[in-house]
C-alpha positions in Angstrom: -28.7 96.4 173.7 -31.1 99.3 175.0 -31.8 102.1 173.4 -32.8 105.2 174.1 -34.6 107.6 172.0 -34.6 110.4 174.3 -33.0 111.9 177.2 -35.7 112.8 179.1 -37.0 109.7 180.7 -36.5 107.8 183.8 -34.9 105.0 182.1 -32.1 107.7 181.0 -31.7 108.5 185.2 -31.2 105.6 186.1 -28.7 105.0 183.3 -27.0 108.5 184.7 -27.3 106.7 188.2 -25.6 103.4 187.2 -22.6 105.4 185.5 -22.2 107.6 188.6 -22.5 104.6 190.7 -19.4 103.3 188.8 -17.4 106.6 188.8 -17.6 106.4 193.0 -15.2 102.9 192.6 -12.1 105.1 191.4 -13.2 109.0 192.5 -14.5 110.7 195.3 -18.0 111.6 196.2 -17.0 115.1 195.7 -15.9 114.0 192.0 -18.8 112.4 191.4 -20.7 115.1 192.3 -19.5 117.7 190.0 -19.4 115.1 187.1 -23.1 114.6 188.0 -23.7 118.3 187.4 -21.7 119.0 184.6 -23.7 115.7 183.0 -26.5 117.9 183.7 -25.9 120.8 182.3 -24.4 119.0 178.9 -28.3 117.7 178.9 -29.9 121.0 179.9 -28.0 122.7 176.9 -29.3 119.9 174.1 -25.8 118.6 174.5 -23.8 121.5 172.4 -21.8 122.9 175.6 -21.6 122.7 179.0 -19.2 125.4 180.8 -16.4 123.7 183.0 -16.2 121.1 180.7 -15.4 122.8 178.0 -13.1 119.7 176.4 -15.8 117.1 177.0 -14.1 114.8 179.4 -17.4 114.0 181.0 -19.9 113.6 178.2 -17.2 111.6 176.5 -16.8 109.3 179.7 -20.6 108.9 180.1 -20.6 108.1 176.2 -17.9 105.2 176.4 -19.0 104.0 179.6 -22.7 103.8 177.8 -20.9 102.3 174.5 -18.7 99.9 177.2 -23.0 98.7 178.6 -24.1 98.4 174.7 -26.5 101.0 175.2 -27.2 103.1 172.1 -28.1 106.9 172.8 -30.4 106.9 169.5 -30.0 110.8 169.4 -27.5 113.6 168.1 -24.9 114.5 171.0 -23.6 117.8 169.0 -21.0 118.2 171.9 -19.5 115.1 170.4 -19.2 116.4 166.8 -16.4 118.9 167.8 -13.4 116.3 166.7 -12.1 116.4 170.2 -9.1 113.7 170.6 
């Protein structure tokens, strides 16, 4: 299990790159670039909101992938507290 205590480090960048690499197996390059941009907006807004991903599809996809790879994001992600189904 891997623990990340902050989203402001090189390891987080490597994890995002791995997620995007796996996304490329099912999505186009353009869709992956859009996902990267939206995830960057989530991070830039302290994980609280993202214009263009109001339902959190990209954020939830990333967090599911992280969980599936036994990675713990050891900080709060307020965007996940909205009760999305």
